C-alpha positions in Angstrom: -94.6 92.3 -101.0 -95.8 90.4 -103.9 -93.7 87.7 -105.7 -94.1 87.3 -109.4 -93.2 85.0 -112.1 -93.4 85.4 -116.1 -94.5 82.1 -118.0 -95.2 80.9 -121.4 -97.9 78.9 -122.9 -97.6 77.5 -126.5 -99.6 75.1 -128.6 -103.6 74.5 -129.2 -104.0 76.2 -125.7 -107.5 77.5 -126.8 -109.0 74.5 -128.2 -107.6 72.3 -125.7 -108.9 74.5 -122.8 -105.3 74.6 -121.6 -105.4 78.7 -121.1 -108.7 78.6 -119.2 -107.3 75.7 -116.9 -103.9 77.8 -116.3 -106.0 80.6 -115.5 -108.4 78.7 -113.1 -105.3 77.0 -111.4 -103.7 80.4 -110.5 -106.8 82.0 -108.8 -107.9 78.7 -107.1 -104.5 78.7 -105.6 -104.6 82.2 -104.3 -102.6 83.7 -107.2 -103.4 86.6 -109.7 -102.3 87.0 -113.4 -102.0 89.5 -116.2 -101.9 88.2 -119.6 -99.1 90.3 -121.2 -99.4 88.8 -124.6 -101.6 86.6 -126.4 -101.5 85.5 -129.9 -104.3 83.3 -131.2 -104.1 80.9 -134.2 -106.5 81.8 -137.1 -106.7 78.2 -138.3 -107.2 74.7 -136.7 -103.6 73.8 -137.3 -102.3 77.2 -136.1 -100.7 77.2 -132.6 -101.6 79.9 -130.1 -99.3 81.7 -127.6 -99.8 83.5 -124.3 -97.2 85.2 -121.9 -98.7 85.7 -118.6 -97.4 87.3 -115.6 -98.3 85.4 -112.5 -98.3 87.4 -109.0 -98.8 85.7 -105.4 -98.4 87.2 -102.0 -96.1 84.4 -100.9 -93.2 82.6 -102.5 -94.7 79.2 -101.4 -98.0 80.3 -102.9 -96.0 81.3 -106.1 -94.1 78.0 -106.1 -97.1 75.6 -105.7 -98.9 77.4 -108.4 -95.7 77.3 -110.7 -95.5 73.6 -110.1 -99.2 72.9 -111.0 -98.7 75.2 -114.2 -95.7 73.1 -115.4 -97.8 70.1 -115.5 -99.7 71.9 -117.9 -97.1 72.8 -120.3 -96.4 76.3 -119.0 -92.6 77.1 -119.2 -90.8 79.8 -116.9 -89.2 82.5 -118.2 
């Protein structure tokens, strides 16, 4: 059985390297992800958006990942 959660991330997620940090946290903690949607700002002042589906082999691993990601600004859907 696989446990999943969809999350959103908004802001300057590319410039600040937040998006790669999110991906690293997911993989480093035993999860996997699918980027369902991503919109990148074209100008420096534009914000970017990502919707990511996170999966993990157990509820505990998923919760561990989500706890860490919320500290990076991820919002649970």
